[in-house]
N, CA, C and O atoms as a GROMACS GRO file, in nm:
protein
  580
    1MET      N    1   9.079   6.423   5.649
    1MET     CA    2   9.165   6.527   5.597
    1MET      C    3   9.251   6.585   5.710
    1MET      O    4   9.200   6.615   5.818
    2MET      N    5   9.379   6.600   5.685
    2MET     CA    6   9.469   6.652   5.787
    2MET      C    7   9.468   6.804   5.789
    2MET      O    8   9.476   6.869   5.684
    3GLN      N    9   9.459   6.858   5.908
    3GLN     CA   10   9.462   7.004   5.921
    3GLN      C   11   9.606   7.052   5.922
    3GLN      O   12   9.697   6.981   5.966
    4LYS      N   13   9.625   7.173   5.874
    4LYS     CA   14   9.757   7.234   5.886
    4LYS      C   15   9.782   7.260   6.034
    4LYS      O   16   9.689   7.292   6.108
    5LEU      N   17   9.906   7.247   6.077
    5LEU     CA   18   9.939   7.266   6.218
    5LEU      C   19   9.901   7.405   6.269
    5LEU      O   20   9.862   7.419   6.385
    6GLU      N   21   9.911   7.506   6.184
    6GLU     CA   22   9.878   7.641   6.231
    6GLU      C   23   9.728   7.660   6.253
    6GLU      O   24   9.686   7.757   6.316
    7ASN      N   25   9.647   7.569   6.201
    7ASN     CA   26   9.502   7.578   6.220
    7ASN      C   27   9.452   7.496   6.339
    7ASN      O   28   9.332   7.488   6.362
    8VAL      N   29   9.542   7.436   6.414
    8VAL     CA   30   9.505   7.357   6.531
    8VAL      C   31   9.490   7.453   6.649
    8VAL      O   32   9.575   7.538   6.673
    9LEU      N   33   9.381   7.438   6.723
    9LEU     CA   34   9.348   7.530   6.832
    9LEU      C   35   9.463   7.548   6.931
    9LEU      O   36   9.497   7.661   6.966
   10GLU      N   37   9.523   7.439   6.975
   10GLU     CA   38   9.628   7.450   7.076
   10GLU      C   39   9.756   7.517   7.023
   10GLU      O   40   9.846   7.547   7.101
   11ASN      N   41   9.764   7.540   6.894
   11ASN     CA   42   9.878   7.612   6.838
   11ASN      C   43   9.850   7.761   6.821
   11ASN      O   44   9.936   7.835   6.774
   12GLN      N   45   9.732   7.804   6.860
   12GLN     CA   46   9.695   7.946   6.848
   12GLN      C   47   9.742   8.020   6.973
   12GLN      O   48   9.696   7.991   7.083
   13LEU      N   49   9.830   8.115   6.956
   13LEU     CA   50   9.881   8.193   7.068
   13LEU      C   51   9.767   8.260   7.144
   13LEU      O   52   9.765   8.260   7.267
   14CYS      N   53   9.673   8.318   7.071
   14CYS     CA   54   9.562   8.388   7.137
   14CYS      C   55   9.480   8.293   7.224
   14CYS      O   56   9.434   8.333   7.331
   15PHE      N   57   9.462   8.168   7.181
   15PHE     CA   58   9.388   8.073   7.263
   15PHE      C   59   9.466   8.038   7.389
   15PHE      O   60   9.409   8.031   7.498
   16LEU      N   61   9.595   8.015   7.374
   16LEU     CA   62   9.677   7.981   7.491
   16LEU      C   63   9.678   8.095   7.593
   16LEU      O   64   9.673   8.071   7.713
   17LEU      N   65   9.686   8.218   7.544
   17LEU     CA   66   9.680   8.334   7.635
   17LEU      C   67   9.544   8.342   7.703
   17LEU      O   68   9.535   8.366   7.824
   18TYR      N   69   9.439   8.323   7.626
   18TYR     CA   70   9.302   8.327   7.677
   18TYR      C   71   9.280   8.220   7.784
   18TYR      O   72   9.232   8.249   7.893
   19ALA      N   73   9.315   8.096   7.752
   19ALA     CA   74   9.294   7.985   7.844
   19ALA      C   75   9.379   8.001   7.970
   19ALA      O   76   9.333   7.972   8.081
   20SER      N   77   9.503   8.046   7.953
   20SER     CA   78   9.591   8.068   8.068
   20SER      C   79   9.536   8.178   8.158
   20SER      O   80   9.539   8.167   8.280
   21SER      N   81   9.487   8.284   8.096
   21SER     CA   82   9.429   8.395   8.173
   21SER      C   83   9.308   8.348   8.254
   21SER      O   84   9.293   8.383   8.371
   22ARG      N   85   9.222   8.270   8.191
   22ARG     CA   86   9.103   8.218   8.262
   22ARG      C   87   9.144   8.129   8.379
   22ARG      O   88   9.086   8.138   8.487
   23GLU      N   89   9.242   8.043   8.357
   23GLU     CA   90   9.288   7.954   8.464
   23GLU      C   91   9.351   8.033   8.578
   23GLU      O   92   9.328   8.004   8.696
   24MET      N   93   9.430   8.134   8.544
   24MET     CA   94   9.494   8.216   8.646
   24MET      C   95   9.389   8.290   8.728
   24MET      O   96   9.399   8.298   8.850
   25THR      N   97   9.289   8.344   8.660
   25THR     CA   98   9.182   8.417   8.729
   25THR      C   99   9.106   8.323   8.823
   25THR      O  100   9.065   8.364   8.932
   26LYS      N  101   9.088   8.198   8.783
   26LYS     CA  102   9.022   8.099   8.870
   26LYS      C  103   9.103   8.077   8.998
   26LYS      O  104   9.046   8.057   9.106
   27LYS      N  105   9.234   8.081   8.986
   27LYS     CA  106   9.320   8.060   9.103
   27LYS      C  107   9.309   8.178   9.200
   27LYS      O  108   9.318   8.161   9.321
   28TYR      N  109   9.288   8.297   9.146
   28TYR     CA  110   9.272   8.416   9.230
   28TYR      C  111   9.139   8.417   9.304
   28TYR      O  112   9.130   8.469   9.415
   29LYS      N  113   9.036   8.360   9.243
   29LYS     CA  114   8.899   8.375   9.294
   29LYS      C  115   8.884   8.341   9.443
   29LYS      O  116   8.832   8.424   9.517
   30PRO      N  117   8.927   8.223   9.490
   30PRO     CA  118   8.906   8.193   9.633
   30PRO      C  119   8.982   8.290   9.725
   30PRO      O  120   8.936   8.320   9.836
   31LEU      N  121   9.096   8.337   9.680
   31LEU     CA  122   9.174   8.432   9.761
   31LEU      C  123   9.103   8.567   9.767
   31LEU      O  124   9.099   8.631   9.872
   32LEU      N  125   9.049   8.610   9.654
   32LEU     CA  126   8.980   8.739   9.647
   32LEU      C  127   8.842   8.733   9.710
   32LEU      O  128   8.792   8.834   9.760
   33ASP      N  129   8.780   8.616   9.709
   33ASP     CA  130   8.649   8.601   9.774
   33ASP      C  131   8.659   8.635   9.923
   33ASP      O  132   8.566   8.691   9.981
   34LYS      N  133   8.772   8.600   9.984
   34LYS     CA  134   8.792   8.633  10.126
   34LYS      C  135   8.794   8.784  10.149
   34LYS      O  136   8.756   8.832  10.256
   35LEU      N  137   8.838   8.858  10.048
   35LEU     CA  138   8.843   9.005  10.057
   35LEU      C  139   8.714   9.068  10.006
   35LEU      O  140   8.695   9.189  10.016
   36GLU      N  141   8.627   8.986   9.951
   36GLU     CA  142   8.500   9.031   9.892
   36GLU      C  143   8.521   9.129   9.776
   36GLU      O  144   8.451   9.230   9.764
   37VAL      N  145   8.620   9.096   9.691
   37VAL     CA  146   8.644   9.175   9.569
   37VAL      C  147   8.658   9.079   9.451
   37VAL      O  148   8.695   8.963   9.467
   38THR      N  149   8.629   9.130   9.333
   38THR     CA  150   8.648   9.054   9.211
   38THR      C  151   8.790   9.077   9.160
   38THR      O  152   8.861   9.165   9.209
   39TYR      N  153   8.831   8.998   9.062
   39TYR     CA  154   8.965   9.016   9.006
   39TYR      C  155   8.983   9.156   8.946
   39TYR      O  156   9.085   9.220   8.975
   40PRO      N  157   8.890   9.207   8.864
   40PRO     CA  158   8.908   9.343   8.812
   40PRO      C  159   8.913   9.449   8.924
   40PRO      O  160   8.988   9.546   8.914
   41GLN      N  161   8.833   9.431   9.029
   41GLN     CA  162   8.838   9.524   9.142
   41GLN      C  163   8.974   9.517   9.211
   41GLN      O  164   9.028   9.619   9.254
   42TYR      N  165   9.029   9.398   9.222
   42TYR     CA  166   9.162   9.380   9.280
   42TYR      C  167   9.267   9.457   9.199
   42TYR      O  168   9.357   9.518   9.257
   43LEU      N  169   9.255   9.454   9.067
   43LEU     CA  170   9.348   9.528   8.983
   43LEU      C  171   9.338   9.678   9.008
   43LEU      O  172   9.440   9.747   9.013
   44VAL      N  173   9.216   9.728   9.025
   44VAL     CA  174   9.196   9.870   9.059
   44VAL      C  175   9.264   9.900   9.192
   44VAL      O  176   9.334  10.000   9.206
   45LEU      N  177   9.242   9.814   9.290
   45LEU     CA  178   9.302   9.835   9.422
   45LEU      C  179   9.455   9.833   9.414
   45LEU      O  180   9.521   9.915   9.477
   46LEU      N  181   9.511   9.741   9.336
   46LEU     CA  182   9.657   9.737   9.321
   46LEU      C  183   9.710   9.872   9.273
   46LEU      O  184   9.810   9.922   9.325
   47LEU      N  185   9.644   9.930   9.173
   47LEU     CA  186   9.687  10.060   9.121
   47LEU      C  187   9.672  10.170   9.225
   47LEU      O  188   9.760  10.255   9.238
   48LEU      N  189   9.562  10.168   9.298
   48LEU     CA  190   9.539  10.272   9.399
   48LEU      C  191   9.631  10.255   9.519
   48LEU      O  192   9.667  10.354   9.583
   49TRP      N  193   9.668  10.133   9.553
   49TRP     CA  194   9.764  10.113   9.662
   49TRP      C  195   9.900  10.169   9.623
   49TRP      O  196   9.977  10.212   9.709
   50GLU      N  197   9.931  10.170   9.494
   50GLU     CA  198  10.056  10.228   9.445
   50GLU      C  199  10.050  10.380   9.441
   50GLU      O  200  10.147  10.446   9.479
   51GLN      N  201   9.937  10.436   9.397
   51GLN     CA  202   9.930  10.579   9.366
   51GLN      C  203   9.827  10.657   9.447
   51GLN      O  204   9.823  10.779   9.438
   52ASP      N  205   9.745  10.590   9.526
   52ASP     CA  206   9.645  10.649   9.615
   52ASP      C  207   9.530  10.722   9.546
   52ASP      O  208   9.415  10.701   9.583
   53THR      N  209   9.559  10.806   9.447
   53THR     CA  210   9.453  10.877   9.376
   53THR      C  211   9.482  10.871   9.226
   53THR      O  212   9.593  10.900   9.182
   54LEU      N  213   9.380  10.833   9.150
   54LEU     CA  214   9.391  10.830   9.004
   54LEU      C  215   9.262  10.881   8.944
   54LEU      O  216   9.156  10.872   9.007
   55THR      N  217   9.269  10.932   8.823
   55THR     CA  218   9.146  10.970   8.753
   55THR      C  219   9.085  10.844   8.692
   55THR      O  220   9.153  10.744   8.670
   56VAL      N  221   8.957  10.852   8.664
   56VAL     CA  222   8.889  10.741   8.597
   56VAL      C  223   8.956  10.716   8.462
   56VAL      O  224   8.978  10.601   8.422
   57LYS      N  225   8.990  10.824   8.393
   57LYS     CA  226   9.054  10.811   8.262
   57LYS      C  227   9.186  10.735   8.272
   57LYS      O  228   9.213  10.646   8.192
   58LYS      N  229   9.269  10.771   8.371
   58LYS     CA  230   9.399  10.706   8.388
   58LYS      C  231   9.381  10.559   8.426
   58LYS      O  232   9.453  10.472   8.375
   59LEU      N  233   9.286  10.530   8.514
   59LEU     CA  234   9.258  10.390   8.550
   59LEU      C  235   9.222  10.310   8.425
   59LEU      O  236   9.270  10.199   8.405
   60GLY      N  237   9.135  10.367   8.343
   60GLY     CA  238   9.094  10.300   8.220
   60GLY      C  239   9.212  10.272   8.129
   60GLY      O  240   9.222  10.164   8.070
   61GLU      N  241   9.302  10.370   8.117
   61GLU     CA  242   9.421  10.352   8.033
   61GLU      C  243   9.510  10.241   8.089
   61GLU      O  244   9.554  10.153   8.015
   62LEU      N  245   9.536  10.245   8.219
   62LEU     CA  246   9.626  10.148   8.281
   62LEU      C  247   9.570  10.006   8.278
   62LEU      O  248   9.646   9.909   8.266
   63LEU      N  249   9.439   9.994   8.288
   63LEU     CA  250   9.376   9.862   8.289
   63LEU      C  251   9.324   9.819   8.153
   63LEU      O  252   9.273   9.708   8.137
   64ALA      N  253   9.337   9.906   8.054
   64ALA     CA  254   9.286   9.879   7.919
   64ALA      C  255   9.136   9.848   7.922
   64ALA      O  256   9.090   9.753   7.859
   65LEU      N  257   9.062   9.929   7.999
   65LEU     CA  258   8.917   9.913   8.010
   65LEU      C  259   8.849  10.040   7.963
   65LEU      O  260   8.896  10.151   7.990
   66ASP      N  261   8.736  10.025   7.893
   66ASP     CA  262   8.661  10.144   7.852
   66ASP      C  263   8.570  10.188   7.966
   66ASP      O  264   8.548  10.114   8.062
   67SER      N  265   8.518  10.309   7.956
   67SER     CA  266   8.437  10.364   8.065
   67SER      C  267   8.308  10.285   8.087
   67SER      O  268   8.256  10.282   8.198
   68GLY      N  269   8.256  10.222   7.982
   68GLY     CA  270   8.136  10.140   7.996
   68GLY      C  271   8.156  10.019   8.086
   68GLY      O  272   8.061   9.971   8.148
   69THR      N  273   8.278   9.971   8.093
   69THR     CA  274   8.313   9.859   8.181
   69THR      C  275   8.358   9.910   8.317
   69THR      O  276   8.319   9.857   8.421
   70LEU      N  277   8.439  10.015   8.315
   70LEU     CA  278   8.500  10.067   8.437
   70LEU      C  279   8.400  10.136   8.530
   70LEU      O  280   8.402  10.114   8.651
   71THR      N  281   8.312  10.218   8.475
   71THR     CA  282   8.221  10.297   8.558
   71THR      C  283   8.131  10.211   8.648
   71THR      O  284   8.122  10.240   8.767
   72PRO      N  285   8.064  10.107   8.595
   72PRO     CA  286   7.982  10.024   8.685
   72PRO      C  287   8.064   9.954   8.794
   72PRO      O  288   8.019   9.938   8.907
   73MET      N  289   8.186   9.912   8.758
   73MET     CA  290   8.272   9.847   8.856
   73MET      C  291   8.309   9.945   8.967
   73MET      O  292   8.305   9.910   9.085
   74LEU      N  293   8.345  10.068   8.930
   74LEU     CA  294   8.381  10.168   9.029
   74LEU      C  295   8.260  10.204   9.116
   74LEU      O  296   8.274  10.229   9.236
   75LYS      N  297   8.145  10.205   9.056
   75LYS     CA  298   8.022  10.233   9.132
   75LYS      C  299   8.000  10.126   9.240
   75LYS      O  300   7.967  10.158   9.354
   76ARG      N  301   8.020   9.998   9.203
   76ARG     CA  302   8.007   9.889   9.300
   76ARG      C  303   8.114   9.900   9.409
   76ARG      O  304   8.087   9.875   9.527
   77MET      N  305   8.234   9.938   9.370
   77MET     CA  306   8.341   9.953   9.469
   77MET      C  307   8.309  10.066   9.566
   77MET      O  308   8.340  10.058   9.685
   78GLU      N  309   8.248  10.172   9.515
   78GLU     CA  310   8.208  10.283   9.601
   78GLU      C  311   8.095  10.238   9.695
   78GLU      O  312   8.097  10.272   9.813
   79GLN      N  313   8.000  10.164   9.644
   79GLN     CA  314   7.891  10.112   9.728
   79GLN      C  315   7.943  10.018   9.837
   79GLN      O  316   7.884  10.009   9.945
   80ASN      N  317   8.054   9.950   9.809
   80ASN     CA  318   8.116   9.860   9.907
   80ASN      C  319   8.217   9.933   9.995
   80ASN      O  320   8.290   9.869  10.072
   81ASP      N  321   8.222  10.066   9.984
   81ASP     CA  322   8.307  10.151  10.068
   81ASP      C  323   8.457  10.124  10.050
   81ASP      O  324   8.534  10.136  10.145
   82LEU      N  325   8.497  10.088   9.928
   82LEU     CA  326   8.639  10.066   9.899
   82LEU      C  327   8.703  10.192   9.841
   82LEU      O  328   8.822  10.217   9.862
   83ILE      N  329   8.625  10.269   9.768
   83ILE     CA  330   8.674  10.390   9.703
   83ILE      C  331   8.571  10.502   9.717
   83ILE      O  332   8.456  10.480   9.755
   84VAL      N  333   8.617  10.622   9.685
   84VAL     CA  334   8.530  10.739   9.674
   84VAL      C  335   8.558  10.801   9.539
   84VAL      O  336   8.673  10.811   9.497
   85ARG      N  337   8.452  10.843   9.471
   85ARG     CA  338   8.467  10.916   9.344
   85ARG      C  339   8.439  11.062   9.372
   85ARG      O  340   8.337  11.096   9.432
   86GLU      N  341   8.529  11.149   9.326
   86GLU     CA  342   8.513  11.293   9.346
   86GLU      C  343   8.545  11.366   9.217
   86GLU      O  344   8.636  11.327   9.144
   87ARG      N  345   8.472  11.472   9.190
   87ARG     CA  346   8.505  11.559   9.076
   87ARG      C  347   8.632  11.636   9.109
   87ARG      O  348   8.650  11.681   9.222
   88SER      N  349   8.718  11.649   9.012
   88SER     CA  350   8.841  11.727   9.029
   88SER      C  351   8.806  11.874   9.045
   88SER      O  352   8.719  11.926   8.976
   89THR      N  353   8.874  11.941   9.137
   89THR     CA  354   8.852  12.086   9.152
   89THR      C  355   8.922  12.163   9.041
   89THR      O  356   8.884  12.276   9.012
   90GLN      N  357   9.025  12.104   8.979
   90GLN     CA  358   9.096  12.170   8.870
   90GLN      C  359   9.029  12.152   8.734
   90GLN      O  360   9.037  12.239   8.648
   91ASP      N  361   8.963  12.037   8.716
   91ASP     CA  362   8.898  12.008   8.589
   91ASP      C  363   8.768  11.932   8.618
   91ASP      O  364   8.770  11.813   8.650
   92GLU      N  365   8.657  12.002   8.606
   92GLU     CA  366   8.528  11.944   8.642
   92GLU      C  367   8.491  11.821   8.560
   92GLU      O  368   8.408  11.740   8.602
   93ARG      N  369   8.552  11.806   8.442
   93ARG     CA  370   8.524  11.689   8.358
   93ARG      C  371   8.592  11.564   8.412
   93ARG      O  372   8.555  11.452   8.376
   94SER      N  373   8.691  11.583   8.496
   94SER     CA  374   8.772  11.472   8.546
   94SER      C  375   8.719  11.422   8.681
   94SER      O  376   8.687  11.501   8.770
   95VAL      N  377   8.710  11.289   8.693
   95VAL     CA  378   8.665  11.227   8.818
   95VAL      C  379   8.783  11.156   8.882
   95VAL      O  380   8.850  11.074   8.818
   96LEU      N  381   8.808  11.189   9.008
   96LEU     CA  382   8.918  11.128   9.083
   96LEU      C  383   8.867  11.007   9.159
   96LEU      O  384   8.753  11.005   9.208
   97ILE      N  385   8.951  10.906   9.169
   97ILE     CA  386   8.920  10.786   9.247
   97ILE      C  387   9.019  10.780   9.362
   97ILE      O  388   9.141  10.780   9.342
   98LEU      N  389   8.965  10.777   9.483
   98LEU     CA  390   9.046  10.774   9.605
   98LEU      C  391   9.008  10.652   9.688
   98LEU      O  392   8.893  10.609   9.688
   99LEU      N  393   9.105  10.598   9.760
   99LEU     CA  394   9.079  10.486   9.850
   99LEU      C  395   9.012  10.535   9.977
   99LEU      O  396   9.040  10.645  10.026
  100THR      N  397   8.924  10.454  10.030
  100THR     CA  398   8.869  10.478  10.164
  100THR      C  399   8.960  10.406  10.264
  100THR      O  400   9.054  10.338  10.224
  101GLU      N  401   8.932  10.423  10.391
  101GLU     CA  402   9.008  10.349  10.493
  101GLU      C  403   8.992  10.198  10.472
  101GLU      O  404   9.089  10.122  10.484
  102LYS      N  405   8.871  10.156  10.442
  102LYS     CA  406   8.846  10.013  10.417
  102LYS      C  407   8.928   9.965  10.298
  102LYS      O  408   8.988   9.858  10.303
  103GLY      N  409   8.931  10.044  10.191
  103GLY     CA  410   9.009  10.009  10.073
  103GLY      C  411   9.158  10.001  10.103
  103GLY      O  412   9.226   9.910  10.056
  104ARG      N  413   9.207  10.096  10.182
  104ARG     CA  414   9.348  10.094  10.222
  104ARG      C  415   9.377   9.973  10.310
  104ARG      O  416   9.482   9.909  10.298
  105GLY      N  417   9.282   9.942  10.398
  105GLY     CA  418   9.300   9.830  10.490
  105GLY      C  419   9.311   9.695  10.422
  105GLY      O  420   9.375   9.604  10.474
  106LEU      N  421   9.250   9.682  10.306
  106LEU     CA  422   9.258   9.555  10.233
  106LEU      C  423   9.399   9.523  10.185
  106LEU      O  424   9.431   9.407  10.159
  107GLN      N  425   9.483   9.625  10.174
  107GLN     CA  426   9.619   9.602  10.125
  107GLN      C  427   9.693   9.504  10.217
  107GLN      O  428   9.761   9.413  10.169
  108ALA      N  429   9.679   9.522  10.347
  108ALA     CA  430   9.746   9.433  10.441
  108ALA      C  431   9.691   9.291  10.430
  108ALA      O  432   9.765   9.193  10.442
  109GLU      N  433   9.561   9.280  10.406
  109GLU     CA  434   9.499   9.148  10.392
  109GLU      C  435   9.537   9.081  10.260
  109GLU      O  436   9.537   8.958  10.250
  110ALA      N  437   9.568   9.160  10.159
  110ALA     CA  438   9.595   9.107  10.025
  110ALA      C  439   9.743   9.081  10.000
  110ALA      O  440   9.779   9.025   9.896
  111CYS      N  441   9.829   9.120  10.093
  111CYS     CA  442   9.973   9.110  10.067
  111CYS      C  443  10.020   8.966  10.043
  111CYS      O  444  10.125   8.946   9.982
  112PHE      N  445   9.946   8.868  10.090
  112PHE     CA  446   9.984   8.727  10.073
  112PHE      C  447   9.951   8.673   9.933
  112PHE      O  448  10.003   8.568   9.894
  113ILE      N  449   9.867   8.741   9.860
  113ILE     CA  450   9.814   8.687   9.734
  113ILE      C  451   9.923   8.656   9.631
  113ILE      O  452   9.922   8.545   9.576
  114PRO      N  453  10.016   8.747   9.601
  114PRO     CA  454  10.118   8.713   9.500
  114PRO      C  455  10.198   8.586   9.534
  114PRO      O  456  10.225   8.505   9.445
  115ASP      N  457  10.234   8.569   9.661
  115ASP     CA  458  10.310   8.449   9.699
  115ASP      C  459  10.225   8.322   9.686
  115ASP      O  460  10.275   8.218   9.645
  116ARG      N  461  10.097   8.332   9.721
  116ARG     CA  462  10.008   8.216   9.707
  116ARG      C  463   9.992   8.177   9.561
  116ARG      O  464   9.995   8.059   9.526
  117ILE      N  465   9.975   8.276   9.476
  117ILE     CA  466   9.959   8.249   9.333
  117ILE      C  467  10.088   8.187   9.278
  117ILE      O  468  10.083   8.095   9.197
  118SER      N  469  10.201   8.239   9.322
  118SER     CA  470  10.330   8.184   9.280
  118SER      C  471  10.341   8.037   9.321
  118SER      O  472  10.384   7.953   9.242
  119ALA      N  473  10.303   8.008   9.443
  119ALA     CA  474  10.310   7.871   9.493
  119ALA      C  475  10.215   7.779   9.416
  119ALA      O  476  10.249   7.665   9.385
  120ILE      N  477  10.096   7.830   9.384
  120ILE     CA  478   9.998   7.750   9.311
  120ILE      C  479  10.050   7.716   9.171
  120ILE      O  480  10.031   7.605   9.122
  121SER      N  481  10.115   7.814   9.106
  121SER     CA  482  10.162   7.791   8.969
  121SER      C  483  10.273   7.687   8.966
  121SER      O  484  10.288   7.615   8.866
  122GLY      N  485  10.350   7.678   9.072
  122GLY     CA  486  10.456   7.578   9.080
  122GLY      C  487  10.574   7.604   8.989
  122GLY      O  488  10.665   7.521   8.978
  123GLU      N  489  10.575   7.718   8.924
  123GLU     CA  490  10.684   7.750   8.831
  123GLU      C  491  10.802   7.812   8.906
  123GLU      O  492  10.786   7.878   9.008
  124ASP      N  493  10.919   7.788   8.854
  124ASP     CA  494  11.041   7.850   8.904
  124ASP      C  495  11.032   8.001   8.887
  124ASP      O  496  10.978   8.049   8.787
  125LYS      N  497  11.084   8.076   8.983
  125LYS     CA  498  11.075   8.223   8.976
  125LYS      C  499  11.136   8.279   8.848
  125LYS      O  500  11.084   8.374   8.791
  126ARG      N  501  11.245   8.221   8.805
  126ARG     CA  502  11.312   8.269   8.683
  126ARG      C  503  11.221   8.249   8.561
  126ARG      O  504  11.213   8.336   8.474
  127VAL      N  505  11.155   8.134   8.554
  127VAL     CA  506  11.064   8.106   8.443
  127VAL      C  507  10.950   8.207   8.443
  127VAL      O  508  10.912   8.258   8.338
  128VAL      N  509  10.896   8.236   8.561
  128VAL     CA  510  10.786   8.333   8.573
  128VAL      C  511  10.833   8.472   8.531
  128VAL      O  512  10.762   8.542   8.459
  129GLU      N  513  10.951   8.512   8.574
  129GLU     CA  514  11.004   8.645   8.536
  129GLU      C  515  11.026   8.654   8.386
  129GLU      O  516  10.995   8.756   8.324
  130ASP      N  517  11.079   8.548   8.325
  130ASP     CA  518  11.098   8.546   8.180
  130ASP      C  519  10.964   8.554   8.107
  130ASP      O  520  10.951   8.625   8.007
  131LEU      N  521  10.865   8.481   8.157
  131LEU     CA  522  10.732   8.483   8.096
  131LEU      C  523  10.670   8.622   8.106
  131LEU      O  524  10.613   8.672   8.009
  132LYS      N  525  10.681   8.685   8.223
  132LYS     CA  526  10.626   8.821   8.240
  132LYS      C  527  10.694   8.918   8.144
  132LYS      O  528  10.628   9.004   8.085
  133ALA      N  529  10.825   8.907   8.128
  133ALA     CA  530  10.897   8.995   8.036
  133ALA      C  531  10.850   8.972   7.892
  133ALA      O  532  10.830   9.068   7.818
  134SER      N  533  10.833   8.848   7.854
  134SER     CA  534  10.786   8.817   7.718
  134SER      C  535  10.644   8.869   7.696
  134SER      O  536  10.615   8.925   7.590
  135LEU      N  537  10.556   8.852   7.794
  135LEU     CA  538  10.418   8.899   7.781
  135LEU      C  539  10.412   9.051   7.776
  135LEU      O  540  10.333   9.108   7.701
  136LEU      N  541  10.494   9.117   7.856
  136LEU     CA  542  10.498   9.264   7.853
  136LEU      C  543  10.545   9.313   7.717
  136LEU      O  544  10.491   9.409   7.662
  137HIS      N  545  10.646   9.247   7.663
  137HIS     CA  546  10.696   9.283   7.530
  137HIS      C  547  10.586   9.262   7.425
  137HIS      O  548  10.564   9.349   7.340
  138LEU      N  549  10.516   9.150   7.432
  138LEU     CA  550  10.406   9.122   7.339
  138LEU      C  551  10.297   9.227   7.353
  138LEU      O  552  10.246   9.277   7.252
  139LEU      N  553  10.259   9.260   7.474
  139LEU     CA  554  10.155   9.360   7.498
  139LEU      C  555  10.192   9.494   7.437
  139LEU      O  556  10.112   9.557   7.368
  140LYS      N  557  10.315   9.538   7.463
  140LYS     CA  558  10.358   9.668   7.408
  140LYS      C  559  10.362   9.666   7.256
  140LYS      O  560  10.326   9.764   7.191
  141THR      N  561  10.405   9.554   7.200
  141THR     CA  562  10.408   9.542   7.054
  141THR      C  563  10.266   9.549   6.997
  141THR      O  564  10.242   9.620   6.899
  142LEU      N  565  10.174   9.476   7.056
  142LEU     CA  566  10.036   9.475   7.008
  142LEU      C  567   9.969   9.612   7.024
  142LEU      O  568   9.888   9.651   6.940
  143GLN      N  569  10.002   9.684   7.129
  143GLN     CA  570   9.942   9.816   7.152
  143GLN      C  571   9.988   9.919   7.050
  143GLN      O  572   9.922  10.022   7.032
  144GLN      N  573  10.099   9.893   6.983
  144GLN     CA  574  10.150   9.987   6.882
  144GLN      C  575  10.073   9.978   6.751
  144GLN      O  576  10.082  10.068   6.668
  145PHE      N  577   9.998   9.871   6.732
  145PHE     CA  578   9.929   9.851   6.604
  145PHE      C  579   9.781   9.865   6.618
  145PHE      O  580   9.708   9.851   6.520
   0.00000   0.00000   0.00000
């Protein structure tokens, strides 16, 4: 019996996004292993290198992670001396995340990662920029529903 084309796995957008994400994360792993951070921890560091201090709530929003996922990761990052968690003096319910010197220092070591990933993908810069724009549009559309 012939399957309808829309029921074929490789025609499922969600599968292609999932498989691509897994492959991309695999490419990051050896680079991040040198820094002794995981991919999700790297994403936290990227945000903190941009803004230096963020609340746990804001980090969760920006990374689309719930506190059940984020809190243990932040705890490990604190144990590894990458961040410090502090209660806000303005709002005791709010926890601030700040970089340590070690966490700040990793930025210089990590600056090569985007270029390495670009080289590994082998895609033309224009193709990558178009893909990022399309994915951002898709993400924003999906977040509205």
